[in-house]
Backbone of each chain as ProteinMPNN parsed JSONL, in Angstrom:
{"seq_chain_A": "MIGLATVGAGISLALGLYERIAGLIAKAREEQRDLTDEELASVGLRRVQAENALDAELARRQELDAKK", "coords_chain_A": {"N_chain_A": [[-17.423, -51.598, -78.726], [-17.994, -53.114, -76.434], [-15.429, -53.401, -75.557], [-14.795, -50.76, -74.937], [-16.502, -50.304, -72.788], [-15.44, -52.105, -70.983], [-12.903, -51.008, -70.558], [-13.667, -48.619, -69.364], [-14.904, -49.554, -67.042], [-12.695, -50.709, -65.858], [-11.031, -48.492, -65.373], [-12.618, -47.125, -63.557], [-12.677, -48.962, -61.463], [-9.975, -49.006, -60.799], [-9.598, -46.383, -59.91], [-11.247, -46.383, -57.698], [-9.941, -48.268, -56.088], [-7.536, -46.933, -55.703], [-8.364, -44.709, -54.201], [-9.262, -46.009, -51.916], [-6.939, -47.238, -50.927], [-5.363, -44.983, -50.502], [-6.85, -43.807, -48.491], [-6.58, -45.691, -46.436], [-3.836, -45.514, -45.948], [-3.627, -42.869, -45.093], [-5.139, -43.005, -42.754], [-3.634, -44.795, -41.236], [-1.284, -43.342, -40.951], [-2.209, -41.198, -39.441], [-2.892, -42.482, -37.073], [-0.42, -43.279, -36.209], [1.085, -41.06, -35.802], [2.823, -38.655, -33.73], [1.326, -36.954, -30.977], [0.594, -33.445, -30.905], [1.938, -30.713, -28.882], [-0.203, -29.155, -28.023], [-2.333, -30.904, -28.287], [-1.599, -32.85, -26.44], [-1.731, -31.335, -24.139], [-4.433, -30.867, -24.069], [-5.403, -33.434, -23.636], [-4.475, -33.89, -21.032], [-5.863, -31.861, -19.721], [-8.547, -32.618, -20.043], [-8.53, -34.871, -18.42], [-7.949, -33.809, -15.881], [-10.223, -32.243, -15.499], [-12.181, -34.232, -15.346], [-11.325, -35.573, -13.069], [-11.702, -33.569, -11.176], [-14.452, -33.344, -11.348], [-15.248, -35.744, -10.247], [-14.317, -35.46, -7.615], [-15.91, -33.285, -6.864], [-18.446, -34.407, -6.997], [-18.304, -36.299, -4.954], [-18.04, -34.578, -2.773], [-20.52, -33.313, -2.904], [-22.248, -35.438, -2.374], [-21.452, -36.123, 0.207], [-22.192, -33.872, 1.543], [-24.946, -34.007, 1.27], [-25.407, -36.342, 2.746], [-24.658, -35.448, 5.242], [-26.701, -33.699, 5.816], [-28.804, -35.311, 6.355]], "CA_chain_A": [[-18.328, -51.075, -77.695], [-17.76, -53.894, -75.204], [-14.068, -53.063, -75.126], [-14.843, -49.428, -74.322], [-17.153, -50.467, -71.483], [-14.487, -52.806, -70.1], [-11.865, -50.036, -70.175], [-14.317, -47.679, -68.428], [-15.076, -50.239, -65.753], [-11.347, -50.894, -65.308], [-10.575, -47.199, -64.829], [-13.427, -46.85, -62.374], [-12.214, -49.856, -60.399], [-8.637, -48.57, -60.391], [-9.75, -45.149, -59.122], [-11.823, -46.79, -56.407], [-8.879, -48.912, -55.312], [-6.567, -45.897, -55.331], [-8.95, -43.935, -53.097], [-9.328, -46.866, -50.726], [-5.581, -47.407, -50.396], [-4.938, -43.675, -49.981], [-7.567, -43.633, -47.218], [-5.955, -46.571, -45.434], [-2.511, -44.968, -45.608], [-3.848, -41.65, -44.299], [-5.62, -43.41, -41.427], [-2.504, -45.394, -40.521], [-0.357, -42.253, -40.592], [-2.85, -40.424, -38.379], [-2.817, -43.249, -35.834], [0.956, -43.504, -35.782], [1.817, -39.807, -35.601], [2.881, -38.193, -32.348], [0.405, -35.844, -30.711], [1.264, -32.153, -30.725], [1.908, -30.235, -27.487], [-1.568, -28.696, -27.709], [-3.185, -32.089, -28.121], [-1.229, -33.471, -25.163], [-2.272, -30.465, -23.073], [-5.878, -31.082, -24.06], [-5.63, -34.74, -23.0], [-4.276, -33.676, -19.594], [-6.941, -31.002, -19.214], [-9.757, -33.455, -19.957], [-8.412, -35.76, -17.268], [-8.06, -32.993, -14.665], [-11.643, -31.865, -15.358], [-12.932, -35.416, -14.888], [-10.925, -35.81, -11.667], [-12.377, -32.554, -10.365], [-15.887, -33.668, -11.333], [-15.412, -36.855, -9.292], [-14.169, -34.867, -6.277], [-17.08, -32.436, -6.6], [-19.595, -35.291, -6.768], [-18.166, -36.864, -3.605], [-18.333, -33.494, -1.83], [-21.977, -33.109, -2.933], [-22.89, -36.562, -1.693], [-21.155, -36.045, 1.645], [-23.01, -32.768, 2.048], [-26.313, -34.552, 1.384], [-25.413, -37.284, 3.87], [-24.566, -34.674, 6.489], [-27.995, -33.047, 6.048], [-29.801, -36.318, 6.76]], "C_chain_A": [[-18.105, -51.763, -76.345], [-16.384, -53.557, -74.628], [-14.031, -51.739, -74.4], [-15.439, -49.513, -72.909], [-16.202, -51.128, -70.497], [-13.413, -51.85, -69.604], [-12.427, -49.055, -69.132], [-14.457, -48.294, -67.051], [-13.729, -50.417, -65.062], [-10.829, -49.622, -64.672], [-11.311, -46.888, -63.531], [-12.959, -47.682, -61.178], [-10.861, -49.392, -59.865], [-8.718, -47.322, -59.522], [-10.293, -45.464, -57.735], [-10.766, -47.401, -55.507], [-7.873, -47.874, -54.816], [-7.073, -45.096, -54.139], [-8.937, -44.724, -51.798], [-7.948, -47.001, -50.087], [-5.082, -46.085, -49.803], [-5.59, -43.421, -48.625], [-6.937, -44.454, -46.112], [-4.608, -46.012, -44.982], [-2.676, -43.732, -44.719], [-4.268, -41.998, -42.874], [-4.464, -43.966, -40.589], [-1.526, -44.313, -40.076], [-0.902, -41.448, -39.418], [-2.719, -41.147, -37.036], [-1.39, -43.366, -35.306], [1.715, -42.203, -35.505], [1.827, -39.452, -34.115], [1.904, -37.04, -32.159], [1.205, -34.555, -30.532], [1.184, -31.756, -29.249], [0.506, -29.811, -27.083], [-2.491, -29.888, -27.45], [-2.886, -32.792, -26.794], [-1.798, -32.666, -24.0], [-3.772, -30.702, -22.935], [-6.236, -32.415, -23.397], [-5.525, -34.596, -21.48], [-5.412, -32.877, -18.987], [-8.243, -31.787, -19.044], [-9.719, -34.32, -18.7], [-8.578, -34.976, -15.961], [-9.522, -32.599, -14.425], [-12.468, -33.036, -14.829], [-12.601, -35.728, -13.433], [-11.639, -34.827, -10.749], [-13.869, -32.849, -10.246], [-16.163, -34.777, -10.318], [-15.297, -36.322, -7.86], [-15.41, -34.065, -5.901], [-18.306, -33.289, -6.288], [-19.518, -35.908, -5.374], [-18.508, -35.796, -2.561], [-19.843, -33.272, -1.741], [-22.683, -34.21, -2.143], [-22.659, -36.503, -0.187], [-21.979, -34.932, 2.297], [-24.45, -33.247, 2.247], [-26.421, -35.51, 2.568], [-25.419, -36.528, 5.202], [-25.898, -34.029, 6.842], [-29.053, -34.021, 6.573], [-29.98, -36.373, 8.261]], "O_chain_A": [[-18.037, -51.129, -75.292], [-16.195, -53.444, -73.417], [-13.345, -51.586, -73.389], [-14.949, -48.883, -71.971], [-16.159, -50.763, -69.322], [-13.046, -51.851, -68.429], [-11.759, -48.711, -68.157], [-14.176, -47.661, -66.033], [-13.626, -50.294, -63.841], [-10.263, -49.646, -63.58], [-10.717, -46.45, -62.546], [-12.858, -47.192, -60.053], [-10.622, -49.382, -58.658], [-8.005, -47.203, -58.526], [-9.86, -44.892, -56.735], [-10.697, -47.097, -54.316], [-7.418, -47.923, -53.673], [-6.332, -44.831, -53.192], [-8.645, -44.19, -50.728], [-7.802, -46.893, -48.869], [-4.458, -46.068, -48.742], [-4.956, -42.882, -47.718], [-6.776, -43.98, -44.987], [-4.279, -46.032, -43.796], [-1.965, -43.565, -43.729], [-3.819, -41.376, -41.912], [-4.328, -43.656, -39.406], [-1.002, -44.359, -38.963], [-0.159, -41.064, -38.516], [-2.47, -40.526, -36.003], [-1.176, -43.531, -34.105], [2.851, -42.233, -35.031], [0.965, -39.884, -33.349], [1.682, -36.246, -33.074], [2.345, -34.576, -30.068], [0.461, -32.373, -28.467], [0.067, -30.062, -25.961], [-3.308, -29.881, -26.529], [-3.795, -33.267, -26.112], [-2.279, -33.223, -23.014], [-4.31, -30.734, -21.829], [-7.237, -32.517, -22.689], [-6.363, -35.104, -20.735], [-5.873, -33.169, -17.884], [-8.945, -31.645, -18.043], [-10.724, -34.485, -18.008], [-9.266, -35.427, -15.046], [-9.998, -32.619, -13.291], [-13.338, -32.862, -13.977], [-13.479, -36.1, -12.656], [-12.121, -35.2, -9.679], [-14.476, -32.638, -9.196], [-17.176, -34.756, -9.62], [-16.091, -36.691, -6.994], [-15.901, -34.148, -4.775], [-19.108, -32.941, -5.421], [-20.533, -36.031, -4.688], [-19.189, -36.084, -1.578], [-20.386, -33.068, -0.655], [-23.589, -33.947, -1.352], [-23.56, -36.796, 0.598], [-22.404, -35.044, 3.447], [-25.089, -32.936, 3.253], [-27.409, -35.491, 3.303], [-26.094, -36.919, 6.154], [-26.203, -33.829, 8.018], [-30.058, -33.614, 7.156], [-30.779, -37.165, 8.759]]}, "seq_chain_B": "MRTLVLAFALVFVPGCFLGGPKSPSQNYAISSDSFVAAYMTIVDLSRAGYLSTEDLKLAVQVKDSAKPILAEYERLIKANKADPTIPWIAARLADFLVDLGGIQAKGNAHKAEAQKNLKDILEGKSAVVPIPEPVQPPVITKGGA", "coords_chain_B": {"N_chain_B": [[-12.631, -63.024, -62.069], [-9.89, -62.937, -61.694], [-9.669, -60.219, -61.381], [-10.968, -59.852, -58.998], [-9.272, -61.137, -57.206], [-7.064, -59.515, -57.486], [-8.095, -57.096, -56.519], [-8.527, -57.8, -53.869], [-5.912, -58.289, -53.059], [-4.793, -55.764, -53.357], [-6.264, -54.071, -51.689], [-7.114, -55.27, -49.175], [-4.916, -56.717, -48.136], [-2.709, -54.781, -47.856], [-4.071, -53.215, -46.041], [-4.177, -54.751, -43.732], [-1.521, -54.741, -42.956], [-1.02, -52.053, -42.583], [-2.294, -51.266, -40.302], [-0.627, -50.728, -38.017], [1.313, -50.423, -34.915], [0.236, -47.929, -32.559], [1.415, -44.554, -31.947], [3.531, -43.739, -29.072], [2.466, -41.455, -27.787], [-0.144, -41.452, -28.662], [-1.056, -43.778, -27.528], [-0.865, -43.053, -24.877], [-2.818, -41.027, -24.776], [-5.1, -42.529, -25.268], [-5.139, -44.179, -22.99], [-5.382, -42.242, -20.953], [-7.847, -41.08, -21.626], [-9.485, -43.24, -21.18], [-9.628, -43.293, -18.434], [-10.89, -40.848, -18.012], [-13.396, -41.384, -19.146], [-14.251, -43.43, -17.429], [-14.359, -42.083, -14.937], [-16.322, -40.127, -15.467], [-18.533, -41.682, -16.05], [-18.968, -42.861, -13.582], [-19.566, -40.604, -12.072], [-21.982, -39.846, -13.306], [-23.573, -42.107, -12.728], [-23.661, -41.901, -9.991], [-24.957, -39.429, -9.613], [-27.432, -40.118, -10.582], [-28.252, -41.701, -8.607], [-27.498, -44.352, -8.307], [-25.233, -45.255, -7.114], [-23.548, -45.628, -3.995], [-22.423, -43.404, -1.353], [-20.179, -44.512, -0.26], [-19.234, -46.113, -2.35], [-18.509, -44.122, -4.06], [-16.506, -42.878, -2.615], [-14.598, -44.841, -2.727], [-14.057, -44.818, -5.449], [-12.869, -42.31, -5.643], [-10.604, -42.757, -4.142], [-9.271, -44.599, -5.759], [-8.883, -42.97, -7.953], [-7.141, -41.042, -6.822], [-4.934, -42.644, -6.391], [-4.278, -43.378, -8.978], [-3.644, -41.014, -10.149], [-0.883, -39.908, -9.746], [0.506, -41.798, -11.269], [-0.511, -41.52, -13.838], [0.282, -38.908, -14.24], [3.041, -39.214, -14.271], [3.299, -40.798, -16.512], [2.446, -38.963, -18.436], [4.487, -37.094, -18.156], [6.724, -38.55, -19.03], [5.987, -39.002, -21.668], [5.926, -36.386, -22.664], [8.595, -35.809, -22.43], [9.609, -37.359, -24.318], [10.468, -39.871, -23.57], [9.099, -42.094, -23.287], [8.709, -45.449, -23.623], [7.066, -47.551, -25.977], [5.954, -49.674, -24.63], [6.274, -49.561, -21.706], [5.988, -51.276, -19.206], [5.416, -51.264, -16.362], [3.835, -49.037, -15.91], [1.647, -49.544, -17.567], [0.668, -51.886, -16.382], [-0.088, -51.02, -13.804], [-2.017, -49.079, -14.424], [-3.912, -50.645, -15.688], [-4.817, -52.184, -13.538], [-6.059, -50.207, -11.994], [-8.088, -49.433, -13.714], [-9.591, -51.733, -13.748], [-10.536, -51.756, -11.121], [-12.116, -49.418, -11.176], [-13.919, -50.207, -13.086], [-15.273, -52.197, -11.713], [-16.71, -50.693, -9.846], [-18.341, -49.225, -11.556], [-19.799, -51.333, -12.618], [-21.312, -52.139, -10.436], [-23.028, -49.903, -10.094], [-24.312, -49.975, -12.568], [-25.652, -52.383, -12.348], [-27.532, -51.825, -10.339], [-28.98, -49.916, -11.713], [-30.022, -51.398, -13.859], [-31.66, -53.154, -12.468], [-33.522, -51.423, -11.368], [-34.686, -50.46, -13.71], [-35.84, -52.769, -14.687], [-37.745, -53.306, -12.766], [-39.38, -51.096, -13.106], [-40.292, -51.575, -15.682], [-41.783, -53.89, -15.22], [-43.853, -52.835, -13.734], [-45.031, -51.084, -15.578], [-45.937, -52.918, -17.416], [-47.853, -54.137, -16.0], [-47.199, -56.305, -14.439], [-46.437, -56.001, -11.907], [-47.48, -54.256, -9.012], [-46.376, -52.738, -7.176], [-44.367, -50.082, -5.804], [-41.527, -49.087, -7.718], [-38.594, -50.947, -7.045], [-35.036, -51.386, -6.728], [-34.847, -48.778, -4.326], [-33.276, -45.757, -5.231], [-29.813, -45.657, -4.403], [-28.946, -43.324, -3.304], [-31.307, -41.2, -2.928], [-32.433, -38.625, -5.145], [-32.347, -35.237, -4.1], [-35.072, -33.151, -3.81], [-35.575, -29.845, -4.129], [-37.241, -26.859, -2.976], [-38.77, -24.942, -5.457], [-37.121, -25.9, -7.342], [-34.453, -25.36, -7.134]], "CA_chain_B": [[-12.037, -63.713, -60.917], [-8.552, -62.391, -61.501], [-9.858, -58.855, -60.877], [-11.324, -59.941, -57.578], [-8.048, -61.486, -56.467], [-6.227, -58.314, -57.517], [-8.713, -56.13, -55.605], [-8.258, -58.269, -52.512], [-4.485, -58.094, -52.782], [-4.459, -54.335, -53.294], [-6.981, -53.348, -50.634], [-7.163, -55.879, -47.846], [-3.599, -57.112, -47.633], [-2.022, -53.636, -47.261], [-4.871, -52.756, -44.901], [-3.773, -55.523, -42.555], [-0.175, -54.348, -42.519], [-0.969, -50.633, -42.233], [-2.814, -51.06, -38.96], [0.495, -50.982, -37.113], [1.165, -49.915, -33.551], [0.028, -46.489, -32.426], [2.57, -43.893, -31.35], [3.423, -43.702, -27.61], [1.574, -40.392, -27.308], [-1.532, -41.872, -28.938], [-1.383, -44.76, -26.486], [-1.074, -42.298, -23.634], [-4.12, -40.351, -24.879], [-6.154, -43.559, -25.126], [-5.178, -44.564, -21.571], [-5.912, -41.123, -20.16], [-9.28, -40.927, -21.921], [-10.215, -44.347, -20.543], [-9.904, -42.858, -17.057], [-11.899, -39.775, -18.093], [-14.694, -42.033, -19.383], [-14.645, -44.159, -16.207], [-14.741, -41.107, -13.899], [-17.579, -39.454, -15.812], [-19.618, -42.671, -15.91], [-19.228, -43.011, -12.144], [-20.267, -39.371, -11.647], [-23.368, -39.935, -13.808], [-24.295, -43.136, -11.966], [-23.874, -41.371, -8.639], [-25.986, -38.383, -9.694], [-28.72, -40.774, -10.803], [-28.604, -42.409, -7.376], [-27.237, -45.79, -8.387], [-24.016, -45.582, -6.367], [-23.563, -45.079, -2.636], [-21.309, -42.505, -1.042], [-19.001, -45.376, -0.045], [-18.722, -46.471, -3.684], [-17.885, -42.919, -4.609], [-15.243, -42.685, -1.877], [-13.664, -45.831, -3.277], [-13.658, -44.319, -6.774], [-11.94, -41.189, -5.436], [-9.329, -43.358, -3.696], [-8.614, -45.159, -6.957], [-8.465, -41.81, -8.748], [-5.966, -40.453, -6.178], [-3.795, -43.552, -6.592], [-3.92, -43.402, -10.406], [-3.224, -39.662, -10.566], [0.573, -39.751, -9.962], [0.997, -42.697, -12.335], [-0.87, -40.869, -15.11], [1.123, -37.709, -14.358], [4.376, -39.689, -14.65], [3.146, -41.237, -17.908], [2.397, -37.723, -19.222], [5.825, -36.484, -18.123], [7.595, -39.355, -19.894], [5.584, -38.766, -23.062], [6.364, -35.04, -23.051], [10.057, -35.821, -22.516], [9.935, -38.343, -25.365], [11.207, -40.98, -22.972], [8.178, -43.207, -23.067], [8.779, -46.612, -24.494], [5.677, -47.929, -26.263], [5.395, -50.681, -23.712], [6.284, -49.111, -20.3], [5.159, -52.305, -18.56], [4.933, -50.996, -14.997], [2.726, -48.079, -15.986], [0.5, -50.248, -18.164], [0.104, -52.838, -15.409], [-0.774, -50.274, -12.731], [-3.232, -48.442, -14.964], [-4.901, -51.709, -15.944], [-5.41, -52.524, -12.235], [-6.98, -49.127, -11.582], [-9.279, -49.479, -14.583], [-10.407, -52.872, -13.287], [-11.233, -51.285, -9.91], [-13.169, -48.467, -11.584], [-14.917, -51.011, -13.805], [-16.085, -52.867, -10.696], [-17.636, -49.702, -9.28], [-19.34, -48.956, -12.603], [-20.662, -52.521, -12.748], [-22.261, -52.065, -9.318], [-24.035, -48.894, -10.438], [-25.103, -50.442, -13.72], [-26.538, -53.453, -11.871], [-28.649, -51.134, -9.669], [-29.771, -49.253, -12.749], [-30.741, -52.435, -14.609], [-32.704, -53.684, -11.583], [-34.563, -50.395, -11.282], [-35.385, -50.412, -15.005], [-36.652, -53.979, -14.794], [-38.906, -53.105, -11.894], [-40.249, -50.106, -13.757], [-40.902, -52.267, -16.821], [-42.798, -54.784, -14.656], [-45.008, -52.015, -13.346], [-45.678, -50.585, -16.796], [-46.593, -54.054, -18.069], [-48.879, -54.652, -15.091], [-46.775, -57.522, -13.742], [-46.201, -55.657, -10.511], [-48.233, -53.053, -8.675], [-45.67, -52.021, -6.104], [-43.464, -48.998, -6.202], [-40.277, -49.689, -8.202], [-37.432, -51.107, -6.174], [-34.605, -50.811, -5.48], [-34.789, -47.331, -4.187], [-31.914, -45.309, -5.533], [-28.932, -45.713, -3.236], [-28.977, -41.965, -2.741], [-32.388, -40.554, -3.675], [-32.165, -37.22, -5.451], [-33.021, -34.306, -3.209], [-35.858, -32.167, -4.545], [-35.661, -28.625, -3.311], [-38.337, -25.978, -3.331], [-38.479, -24.053, -6.589], [-36.213, -26.603, -8.26], [-33.104, -24.796, -7.039]], "C_chain_B": [[-10.666, -63.121, -60.593], [-8.639, -60.97, -60.907], [-10.16, -58.87, -59.381], [-10.1, -60.225, -56.715], [-7.15, -60.255, -56.364], [-6.767, -57.274, -56.524], [-8.431, -56.51, -54.162], [-6.814, -57.967, -52.109], [-4.156, -56.617, -52.579], [-5.105, -53.619, -52.106], [-6.824, -53.994, -49.265], [-5.788, -56.231, -47.288], [-2.829, -55.902, -47.083], [-2.753, -53.123, -46.026], [-4.464, -53.464, -43.627], [-2.423, -55.035, -42.027], [-0.109, -52.887, -42.072], [-1.474, -50.373, -40.819], [-1.762, -51.359, -37.915], [0.284, -50.375, -35.738], [0.967, -48.4, -33.544], [1.267, -45.878, -31.777], [2.409, -43.876, -29.824], [2.456, -42.628, -27.117], [0.103, -40.727, -27.573], [-1.973, -42.881, -27.884], [-1.673, -44.072, -25.16], [-2.454, -41.644, -23.638], [-5.262, -41.354, -24.683], [-6.288, -43.966, -23.655], [-5.833, -43.471, -20.735], [-7.42, -40.971, -20.376], [-10.112, -42.08, -21.359], [-10.57, -43.969, -19.113], [-10.976, -41.769, -17.047], [-13.288, -40.416, -18.239], [-15.182, -42.742, -18.121], [-15.106, -43.175, -15.131], [-16.118, -40.511, -14.21], [-18.767, -40.411, -15.72], [-19.986, -42.831, -14.443], [-19.969, -41.778, -11.616], [-21.732, -39.443, -12.076], [-24.185, -40.947, -13.005], [-24.581, -42.654, -10.547], [-24.984, -40.326, -8.64], [-27.375, -38.997, -9.855], [-29.136, -41.608, -9.592], [-28.332, -43.893, -7.398], [-25.942, -46.205, -7.696], [-24.099, -44.949, -4.984], [-22.379, -44.138, -2.45], [-20.027, -43.321, -0.834], [-18.382, -45.786, -1.375], [-17.939, -45.295, -4.275], [-16.54, -42.633, -3.93], [-14.174, -43.628, -2.425], [-13.143, -45.354, -4.641], [-12.652, -43.178, -6.637], [-10.579, -41.707, -4.959], [-8.553, -43.919, -4.888], [-8.063, -44.005, -7.801], [-7.191, -41.184, -8.164], [-4.727, -41.332, -6.345], [-3.322, -43.529, -8.043], [-3.291, -42.077, -10.856], [-1.703, -39.527, -10.758], [1.129, -40.639, -11.077], [0.707, -42.06, -13.7], [-0.017, -39.621, -15.329], [2.539, -38.096, -14.802], [4.382, -40.127, -16.121], [3.19, -40.005, -18.818], [3.785, -37.085, -19.304], [6.773, -37.229, -19.07], [7.272, -39.12, -21.375], [6.103, -37.4, -23.526], [7.881, -34.978, -23.199], [10.551, -36.794, -23.587], [10.718, -39.528, -24.828], [10.331, -42.217, -22.816], [8.361, -44.292, -24.108], [7.342, -47.042, -24.775], [5.103, -48.925, -25.258], [5.269, -50.148, -22.281], [5.474, -50.068, -19.425], [4.624, -51.918, -17.187], [3.775, -50.018, -15.007], [1.475, -48.787, -16.52], [-0.165, -51.181, -17.152], [-0.669, -52.114, -14.314], [-2.082, -49.676, -13.245], [-4.322, -49.477, -15.217], [-5.602, -52.093, -14.637], [-6.431, -51.465, -11.813], [-8.255, -49.165, -12.421], [-10.201, -50.641, -14.204], [-11.202, -52.45, -12.048], [-12.39, -50.354, -10.279], [-14.29, -49.204, -12.31], [-15.839, -51.728, -12.832], [-17.118, -51.924, -10.099], [-18.742, -49.384, -10.299], [-20.325, -50.114, -12.718], [-21.723, -52.535, -11.649], [-23.403, -51.105, -9.65], [-24.934, -49.349, -11.577], [-26.078, -51.548, -13.305], [-27.754, -52.841, -11.172], [-29.586, -50.518, -10.704], [-30.626, -50.273, -13.506], [-31.899, -52.981, -13.776], [-33.868, -52.698, -11.504], [-35.374, -50.34, -12.578], [-36.305, -51.618, -15.179], [-37.919, -53.829, -13.947], [-39.902, -52.134, -12.526], [-41.002, -50.749, -14.924], [-42.028, -53.187, -16.328], [-44.056, -54.0, -14.28], [-45.772, -51.551, -14.581], [-46.425, -51.704, -17.518], [-47.642, -54.705, -17.176], [-48.485, -55.922, -14.366], [-46.579, -57.253, -12.257], [-46.946, -54.358, -10.211], [-47.517, -52.233, -7.616], [-44.753, -50.945, -6.679], [-42.135, -49.609, -6.638], [-39.206, -49.782, -7.12], [-36.271, -51.555, -7.054], [-34.742, -49.304, -5.488], [-33.392, -46.923, -4.639], [-31.072, -45.313, -4.259], [-28.933, -44.367, -2.525], [-30.081, -41.217, -3.478], [-32.072, -39.094, -3.963], [-32.956, -36.312, -4.519], [-33.766, -33.269, -4.038], [-36.041, -30.955, -3.651], [-36.782, -27.733, -3.819], [-37.91, -25.05, -4.476], [-37.471, -24.658, -7.541], [-34.806, -26.083, -8.199], [-32.106, -25.868, -6.653]], "O_chain_B": [[-10.323, -62.846, -59.444], [-7.828, -60.571, -60.071], [-9.683, -58.033, -58.615], [-9.917, -59.64, -55.647], [-6.559, -59.981, -55.32], [-6.004, -56.651, -55.786], [-8.132, -55.653, -53.33], [-6.528, -57.478, -51.016], [-3.338, -56.268, -51.728], [-4.54, -52.659, -51.581], [-6.441, -53.328, -48.303], [-5.535, -56.059, -46.096], [-2.335, -55.966, -45.958], [-2.125, -52.653, -45.077], [-4.41, -52.852, -42.561], [-2.211, -54.931, -40.819], [0.755, -52.52, -41.275], [-1.118, -49.366, -40.208], [-1.993, -52.167, -37.016], [-0.796, -49.871, -35.431], [1.471, -47.689, -34.414], [2.062, -46.573, -31.144], [1.29, -43.984, -29.323], [1.716, -42.845, -26.157], [-0.78, -40.337, -26.809], [-3.108, -42.847, -27.409], [-2.587, -44.447, -24.425], [-3.175, -41.692, -22.641], [-6.256, -41.06, -24.019], [-7.397, -44.084, -23.133], [-6.718, -43.735, -19.921], [-8.174, -40.76, -19.426], [-11.303, -41.918, -21.092], [-11.66, -44.276, -18.631], [-11.859, -41.763, -16.19], [-14.231, -40.038, -17.544], [-16.362, -42.673, -17.777], [-16.128, -43.402, -14.483], [-16.971, -40.405, -13.328], [-19.871, -40.005, -15.358], [-21.163, -42.926, -14.096], [-20.89, -41.901, -10.809], [-22.624, -39.132, -11.287], [-25.334, -40.688, -12.645], [-25.625, -42.968, -9.976], [-25.851, -40.337, -7.766], [-28.363, -38.474, -9.339], [-30.239, -42.154, -9.557], [-28.884, -44.629, -6.58], [-25.593, -47.385, -7.694], [-24.655, -43.863, -4.823], [-21.464, -44.085, -3.272], [-18.933, -42.878, -1.187], [-17.159, -45.808, -1.518], [-16.883, -45.453, -4.887], [-15.577, -42.208, -4.569], [-13.007, -43.26, -2.565], [-11.956, -45.471, -4.944], [-11.7, -43.085, -7.412], [-9.535, -41.166, -5.325], [-7.341, -43.734, -5.004], [-6.936, -44.056, -8.293], [-6.272, -40.836, -8.905], [-3.608, -40.827, -6.429], [-2.127, -43.644, -8.317], [-2.515, -42.031, -11.811], [-1.264, -39.079, -11.818], [2.099, -40.279, -11.744], [1.554, -42.059, -14.593], [0.363, -39.31, -16.458], [3.158, -37.398, -15.606], [5.328, -39.866, -16.865], [3.879, -40.001, -19.838], [4.206, -36.604, -20.356], [7.53, -36.608, -19.816], [8.168, -39.049, -22.217], [6.643, -37.267, -24.624], [8.399, -34.194, -23.993], [11.752, -37.019, -23.737], [11.531, -40.119, -25.538], [10.76, -43.243, -22.287], [8.188, -44.074, -25.307], [6.482, -46.913, -23.904], [3.888, -48.994, -25.071], [4.197, -50.291, -21.693], [4.393, -49.712, -18.954], [3.471, -52.223, -16.878], [2.842, -50.143, -14.215], [0.382, -48.633, -15.974], [-1.391, -51.259, -17.072], [-1.764, -52.53, -13.938], [-3.119, -49.756, -12.585], [-5.504, -49.219, -14.99], [-6.814, -52.303, -14.613], [-7.52, -51.787, -11.338], [-9.356, -48.958, -11.91], [-11.423, -50.547, -14.322], [-12.391, -52.747, -11.935], [-13.499, -50.487, -9.761], [-15.464, -48.865, -12.164], [-17.037, -51.857, -13.082], [-18.265, -52.309, -9.873], [-19.918, -49.288, -9.949], [-21.526, -49.908, -12.892], [-22.876, -52.892, -11.887], [-24.579, -51.44, -9.508], [-26.147, -49.14, -11.557], [-27.185, -51.642, -13.836], [-28.881, -53.286, -11.388], [-30.81, -50.589, -10.586], [-31.807, -50.036, -13.762], [-32.982, -53.242, -14.301], [-35.035, -53.082, -11.565], [-36.595, -50.191, -12.549], [-37.395, -51.511, -15.74], [-39.016, -54.185, -14.376], [-41.114, -52.344, -12.476], [-42.191, -50.5, -15.126], [-43.094, -53.254, -16.94], [-45.178, -54.462, -14.491], [-47.0, -51.617, -14.627], [-47.442, -51.452, -18.164], [-48.25, -55.707, -17.552], [-49.33, -56.561, -13.739], [-46.558, -58.181, -11.448], [-47.029, -53.47, -11.06], [-47.988, -51.171, -7.21], [-44.428, -50.925, -7.866], [-41.655, -50.549, -6.004], [-38.95, -48.827, -6.387], [-36.553, -52.101, -8.121], [-34.75, -48.66, -6.537], [-32.432, -47.669, -4.446], [-31.566, -45.008, -3.174], [-28.922, -44.296, -1.296], [-29.832, -40.653, -4.544], [-31.507, -38.402, -3.117], [-34.108, -36.599, -4.192], [-33.169, -32.588, -4.871], [-36.595, -31.046, -2.556], [-37.212, -27.852, -4.966], [-36.83, -24.46, -4.451], [-37.013, -23.983, -8.463], [-34.022, -26.331, -9.114], [-30.915, -25.585, -6.524]]}, "name": "protein", "num_of_chains": 2, "seq": "MIGLATVGAGISLALGLYERIAGLIAKAREEQRDLTDEELASVGLRRVQAENALDAELARRQELDAKKMRTLVLAFALVFVPGCFLGGPKSPSQNYAISSDSFVAAYMTIVDLSRAGYLSTEDLKLAVQVKDSAKPILAEYERLIKANKADPTIPWIAARLADFLVDLGGIQAKGNAHKAEAQKNLKDILEGKSAVVPIPEPVQPPVITKGGA"}
């Protein structure tokens, strides 16, 4: 009975370790892979939008200053 | 005990070695997104009135200086010519991020001061109107337009 419980616990531990290692490998692969063209385009687009937002905010502030 | 040692060896040791360097394109994305975050934080601080127009002009100047460097970085990445280090790009971008960080720090300091004053009023430690006034008070228009 004790032997059976030990084997069960061992299998459970092994499965847990396997999942953990598989997760680590998947994460490492994800971090080390090259971005696709679409992903690169999306990165550039995000930056352009933020740059435009900054320009628009300055224009808004200058307009407010001019009204004073 | 032996099981614990085995678990450590199987999980943590490979974990340390798997966290290797990111790909050049991932590094580029991280750099670019750092600028996006800095720009948007500055926009938010300005809208809330914690940055002056001069601060904002400075941020736009930094943005205009960083733009061609980021564009060159993007071009090199797309052409697969980007070395993971690219020291000159990394150094320039780091300088720009420091400049943007300084502007954000200014806005955050104004915000913290305003929050402290408000807290003092709510706790009855002060009866005066919260100071500092926002650097650029929001304009309230008729009908909320």
